C-alpha positions in Angstrom: -0.1 0.0 0.1 1.4 3.6 -0.8 1.6 6.0 2.2 1.2 9.7 1.8 2.8 11.6 4.6 0.1 13.9 5.7 1.0 17.0 7.4 -1.2 19.5 9.0 -3.2 21.6 6.3 -1.8 20.2 3.4 -3.5 20.7 0.2 -3.6 17.6 -2.2 -4.0 18.8 -5.9 -6.5 16.5 -8.0 -3.3 14.4 -9.7 -3.1 12.9 -6.4 -6.4 11.0 -7.3 -4.4 7.8 -8.1 -2.2 7.7 -4.8 -5.5 8.7 -2.4 -7.3 5.9 -4.0 -4.2 3.2 -3.1 -5.0 4.1 0.5 -7.2 2.2 2.3 -9.1 4.7 4.0 -9.9 7.0 1.0 -12.9 7.6 -1.4 -12.7 8.7 -4.6 -12.5 12.3 -5.7 -15.7 12.5 -7.3 -17.6 11.2 -3.8 -15.7 14.5 -2.3 -17.3 16.8 -4.8 -20.6 16.2 -3.6 -19.2 16.9 0.2 -18.0 20.2 -1.1 -14.4 19.8 0.0 -13.0 20.0 -3.2 -12.4 23.3 -4.3 -10.1 24.6 -7.4 -8.8 21.4 -8.2 -7.8 20.8 -4.7 -8.7 19.0 -1.5 -8.4 20.5 1.7 -6.9 17.6 3.8 -8.6 18.1 7.4 -11.8 18.6 5.8 -11.1 15.3 3.3 -10.0 13.5 6.8 -13.2 14.3 8.4 -15.2 13.1 5.5 -13.8 9.7 5.6 -13.0 9.3 8.8 -15.1 11.2 11.4 -13.1 10.3 14.7 -10.1 11.9 13.0 -7.9 9.1 13.7 -5.1 8.7 11.2 -1.8 7.1 11.7 1.3 9.5 11.5 3.4 6.4 12.0 7.2 7.4 11.0 6.4 10.9 11.3 9.3 13.1 12.9 9.1 16.0 15.4 11.9 18.4 15.4 13.8 15.2 13.6 12.9 12.6 16.2 10.2 9.8 15.6 7.7 9.1 18.7 9.1 6.3 20.5 5.6 5.2 21.6 2.5 4.1 19.3 -0.7 5.3 19.3 -2.3 2.5 20.6 0.2 2.6 23.6 -0.7 6.2 24.1 -4.6 5.3 24.1 -3.8 2.4 26.8 -2.0 5.0 28.9 -4.6 7.8 28.7 -7.7 5.8 28.8 -6.9 3.2 31.2 -3.5 3.7 33.2 -4.1 7.4 34.1 -4.7 8.7 37.5 -6.4 11.9 37.8 -5.7 14.2 40.0 -8.2 17.4 40.0 -6.8 20.7 41.5 -10.1 23.1 41.4 -10.4 24.3 45.1 -13.3 26.9 43.4 -15.3 27.0 46.8 -11.8 27.9 48.8 -10.8 30.3 45.8 -14.3 32.1 46.5 -13.8 32.4 50.0 -10.9 34.6 49.9 -10.6 38.3 50.0 -10.4 40.0 46.7 -6.7 41.3 46.8 -5.9 37.5 47.7 -7.6 36.4 44.9 -5.8 39.0 42.4 -2.3 37.6 44.2 -3.3 34.2 43.4 -3.4 35.0 39.5 0.0 36.6 39.6 1.5 33.4 42.0 0.1 31.1 39.2 1.6 33.1 36.3 4.7 32.9 38.3 4.5 29.5 38.6 4.0 28.9 35.0 6.8 30.8 33.8 8.9 29.0 36.0 8.3 25.8 34.7 10.3 26.4 31.8 13.2 26.4 34.1 13.1 23.0 35.2 12.5 21.9 31.5 15.7 23.5 30.9 17.6 21.7 33.6 16.0 18.5 32.7 17.2 18.1 29.2 18.2 20.5 26.8 15.4 19.7 24.1 12.4 19.7 26.5 11.3 23.0 25.3 11.9 22.4 21.6 10.4 19.0 21.7 7.1 20.6 23.6 6.8 23.2 20.8 7.3 20.6 18.2 4.5 18.7 19.5 2.2 21.4 20.1 2.6 23.0 16.5 1.6 19.9 14.9 -1.2 19.6 17.6 -2.6 22.5 16.0 -2.5 21.0 12.6 -4.5 18.1 13.8 -2.0 15.6 14.7 -3.7 13.4 16.6 -0.9 11.2 17.6 1.1 14.3 18.7 -2.1 15.5 20.6 -1.8 12.3 22.8 2.1 12.2 23.1 1.7 15.6 24.0 -0.5 14.3 27.0 2.4 12.0 27.9 4.9 14.7 27.7 3.1 17.0 30.3 2.6 14.1 32.8 6.2 13.5 32.9 6.9 17.5 32.1 9.9 16.4 30.0 10.9 13.8 27.2 10.9 10.8 29.6 9.3 9.6 32.7 8.6 6.3 35.0 5.5 4.4 35.4 6.7 2.0 38.3 5.9 -0.9 36.1 9.3 -1.2 34.6 13.0 -0.4 35.6 13.6 1.4 32.5 12.1 4.7 31.8 9.1 5.4 29.3 10.6 7.5 26.3 8.5 9.5 24.1 10.9 10.2 21.3 13.3 7.7 19.8 16.9 8.9 20.3 16.1 11.0 23.4 16.5 9.9 26.9 17.9 12.0 30.2 21.4 12.1 30.8 23.0 11.1 34.3 23.9 14.8 35.1 20.4 16.0 33.3 21.2 19.4 31.4 23.2 20.6 34.7 26.5 19.6 33.1 28.1 19.0 29.6 26.2 16.1 27.8 29.7 14.4 27.0 30.6 14.3 30.6 29.8 11.1 32.5 30.7 10.3 36.3 34.2 8.9 35.6 34.9 12.3 33.5 33.8 14.6 35.7 35.6 13.5 38.7 38.9 13.2 36.7 38.1 17.0 35.7 37.7 18.0 39.2 40.8 15.8 40.5 43.2 17.8 38.1 41.2 21.0 38.7 40.4 20.9 42.5 39.9 24.7 42.9 36.7 24.6 41.0 35.0 22.1 43.0 33.1 24.5 45.0 31.5 26.5 41.9 31.0 23.2 39.7 29.5 20.6 42.7 27.2 23.7 43.8 23.4 23.7 44.4 22.7 26.4 42.1 24.9 26.4 39.2 24.7 25.1 35.5 27.9 23.6 34.2 29.1 23.9 30.8 32.4 23.8 28.8 34.6 25.6 26.3 36.9 24.0 24.6 38.3 21.8 27.4 37.7 23.7 30.6 34.5 23.8 32.9 32.7 26.9 33.8 30.0 27.5 36.2 26.9 29.6 35.7 24.7 30.5 38.8 21.1 30.0 38.1 20.4 33.8 38.4 21.8 34.3 35.3 21.5 31.5 33.3 17.8 31.8 33.9 17.6 35.6 34.0 14.8 35.7 31.9 12.5 33.5 33.5 13.6 34.6 37.1 13.0 38.3 36.2 9.7 37.3 34.5 8.4 35.4 37.8 9.8 38.1 40.0 7.5 41.0 38.6 4.7 38.5 39.1 5.7 38.1 42.6 6.1 41.7 43.2 2.5 42.3 41.7 1.3 39.3 44.2 2.9 40.8 47.1 1.1 44.3 46.6 -2.3 42.3 46.5 -2.2 40.0 49.4 -3.8 41.1 52.4 -1.2 38.7 54.7 1.4 41.5 55.7 3.8 38.2 56.1 3.0 36.7 53.2 3.8 39.9 51.2 7.1 40.1 53.0 8.4 36.5 52.0 7.0 37.1 48.8 9.4 40.2 48.3 12.4 38.5 49.9 11.7 35.4 47.3 12.0 38.2 44.6 15.4 39.1 46.0 16.5 35.4 46.1 15.3 35.0 42.2 17.2 37.7 40.9 20.3 38.2 43.0 23.1 35.8 43.1 23.8 35.9 46.8 22.8 33.1 49.3 21.6 35.4 51.9 18.6 36.0 50.3 17.5 32.7 49.8 18.0 32.4 53.5 16.2 35.2 54.4 13.3 33.8 52.0 13.8 30.4 53.2 13.1 31.5 56.7 10.3 34.1 56.0 8.4 30.8 54.1 9.3 28.2 57.1 7.8 30.7 59.6 4.7 32.0 58.0 1.6 31.6 60.2 -2.1 32.0 59.2 -1.2 32.7 55.7 -4.4 32.5 53.4 -2.2 31.7 50.2 0.9 28.8 50.0 3.7 29.7 47.2 6.7 27.3 47.1 9.9 27.4 45.1 11.4 24.2 46.1 14.9 23.5 45.6 15.5 19.9 46.0 18.5 17.3 44.4 17.0 13.9 43.7 18.3 13.7 40.1 21.6 14.5 40.1 23.8 11.7 40.1 27.1 13.1 38.9 27.6 15.0 42.3 26.4 11.7 44.1 29.1 9.8 42.1 31.7 12.5 43.1 30.6 11.8 46.4 30.9 8.3 46.6 34.3 8.4 45.0 36.3 7.9 48.0 39.7 9.3 46.6 38.1 12.4 45.2 36.0 13.1 48.3 38.9 12.6 50.9 40.7 15.3 48.3 37.8 17.6 48.5 37.5 17.2 52.2 41.1 18.3 52.7 40.8 21.3 50.8 37.7 22.2 52.9 35.2 21.6 49.9 31.7 20.3 50.6 30.1 18.1 47.5 26.5 19.5 46.8 23.9 18.2 44.2 22.1 20.4 41.9 18.6 21.6 42.8 15.7 21.3 40.4 13.0 23.9 40.4 9.6 23.1 41.5 6.7 25.7 42.2 3.7 24.9 44.3 0.7 27.5 44.6 -2.4 26.7 47.1 -5.1 27.9 49.1 -4.3 27.1 52.7 -6.8 25.3 54.9 -6.7 27.2 58.2 -9.0 24.8 60.0 -7.1 21.5 59.1 -3.6 23.2 59.2 -4.6 24.1 63.2 -5.2 20.4 63.4 -2.0 19.5 62.2 -0.1 22.4 64.3 -1.1 20.4 67.5 1.7 17.7 66.4 4.3 20.4 67.1 4.2 20.2 70.7 5.5 16.6 70.7 8.5 17.4 68.7 10.9 17.6 71.6 9.7 14.4 73.3 10.4 12.9 69.8 14.2 14.0 69.5 14.4 11.9 72.6 13.1 8.8 71.2 15.6 8.8 68.2 18.5 6.4 68.5 22.1 7.6 68.8 20.6 10.8 69.8 23.4 11.8 72.2 26.1 11.4 68.9 24.6 14.4 67.5 22.7 17.9 68.0 19.2 18.3 68.3 17.6 19.8 65.6 14.0 20.3 66.5 14.3 23.4 69.0 16.1 26.3 68.6 18.6 27.6 71.3 15.8 29.3 73.3 14.2 26.1 73.0 11.4 27.4 70.6 9.7 25.1 68.1 11.2 25.9 64.9 8.5 23.9 62.5 5.4 25.1 61.2 2.6 22.6 59.2 0.1 23.6 56.7 -2.5 21.8 54.9 -3.0 23.1 51.4 -5.9 23.0 48.6 -3.5 22.8 45.8 -4.1 24.9 42.5 -1.2 24.6 40.3 2.0 22.8 40.6 4.9 23.2 37.6 8.4 22.1 37.3 10.0 19.4 39.5 6.3 18.9 41.3 4.7 18.3 37.8 7.4 15.9 36.7 5.4 13.0 37.8 8.3 10.1 37.4 6.1 8.1 38.6 3.9 9.7 40.9 3.0 12.8 42.9 4.6 13.9 46.0 1.8 14.0 48.8 3.5 16.2 51.3 6.9 17.8 52.1 9.3 19.0 54.4 11.3 21.6 53.4 13.8 23.3 53.3 16.5 20.8 52.9 19.2 19.6 55.0 21.7 21.4 52.9 20.1 24.7 53.0 21.6 27.7 55.1 18.2 28.1 56.9 18.4 24.6 58.1 21.9 24.7 59.3 21.3 27.8 61.2 18.0 26.4 62.6 15.9 29.3 61.2 12.6 27.0 60.6 11.6 24.2 58.3 8.0 23.8 57.2 5.7 20.8 56.5 3.3 21.4 53.5 0.4 18.9 52.9 -1.2 18.6 49.6 -4.9 17.7 50.2 -6.0 16.6 46.9 -3.2 14.1 46.3 -3.8 12.4 49.6 -7.9 12.2 49.0 -7.4 10.9 45.4 -8.3 7.2 45.3 -9.8 4.1 43.4 -11.8 2.7 46.4 -12.9 -0.4 43.9 -8.9 -1.0 42.8 -7.8 -0.8 46.8 -10.8 -3.3 47.9 -9.2 -6.0 45.2 -6.0 -5.2 46.2 -6.4 -5.9 49.9 -8.2 -9.2 49.0 -5.3 -10.4 47.0 -2.4 -9.0 49.1 -3.5 -8.9 53.2 -5.0 -11.7 55.3 -8.4 -11.7 55.8 -8.4 -10.9 59.3 -6.7 -7.5 58.8 -8.1 -6.0 55.4 -10.5 -4.0 57.8 -7.5 -1.9 59.5 -6.2 -0.6 56.0 -7.4 3.3 56.0 -6.6 6.1 54.3 -6.8 8.6 57.3 -4.4 6.1 58.9 -2.0 6.6 55.6 -2.4 10.2 56.3 -1.1 9.9 60.0 1.8 8.0 59.0 2.9 10.9 56.4 2.4 13.4 59.1 5.2 11.6 61.1 7.2 10.9 58.1 7.6 14.6 57.2 7.9 15.6 60.9 10.8 12.8 60.9 12.8 14.8 58.1 13.6 17.2 61.0 14.6 14.6 63.3 18.1 12.7 63.5 21.7 14.2 62.4 21.6 16.8 60.3 25.3 16.0 58.9 28.0 13.1 59.6 30.2 13.3 62.6 32.7 14.8 60.8 30.6 17.8 59.6 29.9 16.7 56.0 26.5 16.7 53.8 24.9 13.2 55.2 23.1 12.4 51.8 25.9 13.2 49.5 28.6 11.5 51.8 26.8 8.3 51.3 27.2 8.3 47.7 25.0 8.1 44.4 21.1 7.2 45.0 22.2 5.7 48.7 21.8 8.9 50.7 18.3 9.7 49.3 17.1 5.8 50.2 18.7 5.9 53.5 17.0 9.6 54.7 13.6 8.4 53.1 13.8 5.4 55.1 14.8 6.9 58.4 11.8 9.3 58.0 9.4 6.3 57.4 10.9 4.5 60.4 10.8 7.5 62.8 7.1 7.6 61.5 6.5 4.2 63.1 8.5 4.2 66.1 6.3 7.5 66.9 3.0 5.6 66.6 3.3 3.9 70.2 4.6 7.1 71.8 1.6 8.8 70.5 -0.5 6.2 71.6 1.3 6.8 75.3 0.2 10.3 75.2 -3.3 9.6 74.2 -3.2 11.0 70.8 -3.9 7.5 69.1 -5.6 4.4 70.2 -4.3 1.0 70.3 -6.7 0.2 67.3 -5.4 3.4 65.2 -2.0 2.0 66.1 -2.9 -1.0 64.4 -4.5 0.8 61.3 -1.2 2.8 60.8 0.7 -0.3 60.9 -1.5 -2.4 58.1 -1.5 0.7 55.8 2.2 1.2 56.0 2.8 -2.5 55.3 0.1 -2.9 52.7 1.7 0.2 50.5 5.2 -1.2 50.8 4.9 -3.5 47.5 6.1 -1.4 44.4 4.3 -2.5 41.1 7.9 -4.1 40.0 11.4 -4.1 41.0 12.4 -1.0 41.5 15.9 0.9 40.0 18.1 3.2 42.7 17.1 6.3 41.4 13.7 5.9 42.9 14.4 6.2 46.5 11.0 5.7 48.1 10.3 2.8 46.4 13.8 1.2 47.0 13.3 1.8 50.7 9.8 0.2 50.7 11.4 -3.2 49.5 14.2 -2.7 52.3 11.6 -2.1 55.1 9.3 -5.0 53.7 12.2 -7.3 53.7 13.6 -6.1 56.9 10.4 -6.5 58.7 9.2 -9.9 57.4 13.1 -10.6 58.5 12.4 -9.6 62.0 8.8 -10.9 62.3 7.0 -7.8 62.4 5.6 -8.9 59.1 4.4 -12.5 58.4 3.5 -13.6 55.1 0.4 -16.2 55.7 -0.4 -18.2 52.4 1.1 -15.4 50.8 -0.4 -12.7 52.2 0.3 -9.6 54.4 -0.1 -10.3 58.1 1.2 -7.9 60.9 2.5 -8.1 64.3 2.0 -5.3 65.9 3.6 -5.7 69.3 7.1 -6.2 67.0 6.6 -2.9 65.1 8.0 -0.2 67.5 11.0 -2.4 68.2 12.0 -3.4 64.5 11.2 0.3 63.4 13.8 1.5 66.1 16.4 -1.1 65.2 16.0 -0.4 61.5 16.1 3.4 62.1 19.4 2.7 64.6 21.3 1.1 61.6 20.7 4.1 59.2 21.2 6.6 61.5 24.6 5.2 62.3 25.5 5.0 58.6 24.5 8.6 58.2 26.6 9.7 61.5 29.5 7.7 59.6 29.4 9.1 56.4 30.7 5.9 54.7 29.3 5.3 51.2 30.8 1.3 51.2 28.5 0.8 54.8 25.6 2.5 52.9 25.6 0.3 49.9 26.2 -2.6 51.7 23.0 -2.1 54.0 20.6 -0.8 51.0 21.8 -3.6 48.8 21.4 -6.0 51.4 17.6 -5.1 51.9 16.5 -3.9 48.7 16.9 -7.6 46.9 13.9 -8.5 45.1 12.8 -11.9 45.8 9.6 -14.3 45.2 7.1 -13.2 48.2 7.8 -9.7 46.6 7.2 -10.8 43.1 4.1 -12.9 43.4 2.6 -9.9 45.7 3.4 -7.4 42.9 2.5 -9.4 40.0 -1.0 -9.9 41.6 -1.1 -6.1 42.0 -0.1 -5.5 38.4 -3.1 -7.8 37.3 -5.3 -5.7 39.1 -4.6 -2.9 35.9 -3.3 -0.2 38.0 -3.0 3.3 37.1 0.6 4.7 37.7 0.4 7.5 35.2 -0.6 10.8 37.1 -2.2 13.6 35.1 -3.0 16.9 36.8 -6.0 18.8 35.8 -5.8 22.5 37.3 -9.1 24.1 35.6 -9.0 26.9 38.2 -5.3 27.7 37.3 -6.0 27.7 34.0 -8.9 30.2 33.9 -7.0 32.6 36.1 -3.7 32.5 33.4 -6.4 33.9 31.0 -7.8 36.8 33.1 
């Protein structure tokens, strides 16, 4: 069969009659005369397509977008969109209507700033992200249905590739395009070995190259670092203008002051401004709005490799240089639920006592309070309006809550405060039918009633609080995460937060905050959620730590497998969590990458028990792709 490469509104002349008639989907030109789509000897392709195929589904197989073919078929895209996507609806209209007029106007500017800053993340992630997105958008305007579906997946990943949790290899949208180890933060021809060799020979450049907020570029054979404030000047200045406008409109003085500090942090290459902005944000109280520019570093494997290389790490240490991973920008915009935030704030009063529960507490400074013994932690429950950048890079899930700033930030080192932000719509989105089938297949019948979404929320609260507990650095004062090497530092820290949460449950029962039944619900819900869809790679720290915890708790008898189904032993949970937590905190204090690797690799082993349970979960046709709809934000963007 002869094929014609149709492109957009291509007009086909009458001399193409023979070619058209060789296409199985075509009808004769004479028939189209009566349809009124043949004019002056030409056929308008879009009208022609609708006449022969009202659904407007046509194969664009083999077509290139900016020189690259799609790596995923239209059939696969249909399956993802129709059967494998969980929809998160961020549309808090009622909450928006309750805002004062000034805050409504401020919210509009905050959404605009977040949209602008999404381009920063796209540039950080891959050098062709924006170009490929625009290529898809152009073809969508011309009627390319395959491009329309590919664009949906691009927006789901917020980039050229992502992960779905079903397989170890990433899902690629374009043939020949993939994310590199250094993303777009380093020259594309630099791998781990080449970067370490270069820095070893040019050790004086380490502070600039391995820095949180610099893009590394090459000129001939020389590397140089460009601060974010310079590299992303256009985006940062545009976003800063929107933040200043929002600061003028909001009714909350503290929030206005914070936005002005955040503006300075964007446009000035001075860590002092970032420190002041982080401090103001973390200590905000009673603000009607939430705006966060998160700066996290889960995606920079080159810096992790440098920290893991003992010879180079020792050389850097001798020169008093700290190895830091690159920050990736994410932006969150929301409306604060004052009532539920006040309920969350009740947890603050327990932080000082929780620090006393942590293993090896005598070996590191306590972090929950300042010198005046005041709690430096705030909690907010937020109805999300918009997410962009790293927040929107759903690879393969959306964050349900956060504890910021991260340990490597100056505001944390100076104990200026932290903040937990919880995402209401994310935690409340659920498929009850899928949950019921999952529990029937993997949990012992005597305990299925214990699974509870509210208990999941209580566990997450404990997880985020526990990030602020334990050591902030190694015994020698080095960054605890980067010292443990590529990927392993992230896994240990996330697991530590989980275990701190489980260990705190018994404490809250003794305080009368939780009942014994609530404790068992938290334990069972935690255990049932441990099994990922497949054996996760190391670059998925949240799933790797789940595998580790499952294996550890089974080994210690806190989780039993009865006829292949999970059954918890509640009386063993606290002790097991504390023992595993102690091993992990010791690893963090030692800052030994070999010990971290040994511990993680021992307990992340994929075995028959995990495979059987995960295979059953996969058989239920789970929906691992995360699609975020933001109708309120889209409306605000058009105003």
